N, C-alpha and C positions, 0 to 999 in steps of 0.2 A: 125792128124786132121787139123793142120794149113796148111800143104802141100796140102791137098784136097781142102781147102778153097781157097788157092792161085790159084789152077787150075781153079776153078769155076770163079774166078775173072780175068781170062785171064793172069795169071802169076804175078799178084800183090801180094805183101806180105801185111798182115794186118798192118795197122798203129796204133800204140798205142798212146793214147792222150798225148800231151805234153803241157806244159805251154807256152803260147805265149802272148806277149804284144799286146796291142791294135794297136800300131803303126805297128808292124810286120804283124799283121793280116790284116790291111788295105792295106799294100803294096802287100800282096799276093792276096787278094780277090777283092779289088775294080776294078782292070782291068778286072777281070773275070765276076763279078756280078753287077758292078755299085755301086754307093753309097748306094742306097736304099736296094739292095740285100745284100751287105756286112753287113749293119746294122742289117737286119733281121737275117742273118746267125749268127752274134755275139749273138743276143738275143736267137736264137734257140739253140746254143751250151750251153748257160747257163741253158736253160730249160731242155735240155737232161741230163745234169749232175744232176740237181735237181730231175728229174723224176727217174733217175737210183738210186740215193741215197734214195729217198723217199720210195721206195718199201720195202727194208729190214728194214729200220728204223720204218716205220709205222707198218709193220707186227710184229716186235719185241715189239714195244710199245703197240700195241693192246693186244698182249698176256700177257704182264706184267700188264697193267692197268686193263684189264677186268678179275680181279681175284675174282669176286663175289660181289663187292660192287656196289651200284647204281652210286656213283660218279666215280668209276673206269670205269664202263660201258659207262658213258657219255663222259669221257675223251678219251676212246678208240674209240668211235663213232666220236668224233670231230677230232681225229687224222686220222681216215679213210677218213673223208670228206676233210681234208687238202691234203692228198695224192691223192685223186681222183681229186681235183682241179688242182694240179700240173700236173697230167697226161693229163687232158683236155687241159691245157695251152700248153703242149708239142705237142699234136696232132693238135691243132688249129694252132700253130706256124709252124708246118711242112706243113700244107696246105697253109698258107700265103707264106712260102718260095717257094713252088712249083709254086704258082701263080705268084710270082715275077720273077722266072726263066722263066716261060712261056712268060711273058711280055718281058723279056730281049731278049729271043731267037726268039720271033715272032711265036712260035708254042706251042701247048699244050704239056707240059712236063709230061710224064708218068713215074712213078717210081721215085726213089730217089737215087742219087749217093752217094758213100762213100765220105766223105768230107775230102779229103787231096788234095793238089794241083795237084799232079801227077794223082791220080785216077779220079779227077774231069775232068782234061784235056782229059784223055783217054775216059771217059764216054761221054764227048761232041763229041769227034771224032767218037766214035762208033755209036752214034745216029745221027750224021750229024748236030749237033747244031753248027752253026758258031757264034763266039763271036763277037759282035760289038766292034769296036776299038781294035781288036786284034785277 
């Protein structure tokens, strides 16, 4: 399965998330995205982790809390609303990030690149997006 995905990605191997300090992150992304874009990407990464974690936690919590009592049903509903709000923030953040990339490259950016430095650079080259200052 991973080999098939790598072929679809033009030979790229999937990158597994790694912990990165803010300083290292800025060194990697500020030249590529500018200060505003790097800041939005930093926030977007946090939202994507939260959205990924919120789904199974909310699902399990709703199943456990909605065990027949009114209070449990209300708590399960509240948990569902929190999870939905996290996903809305994730989707809106993705839109803001695409808008910042469009501004940075001077063209409307369609699609969304995998966010690793190597895959981002290849994505820019494939779509013909020239990076200002680099």
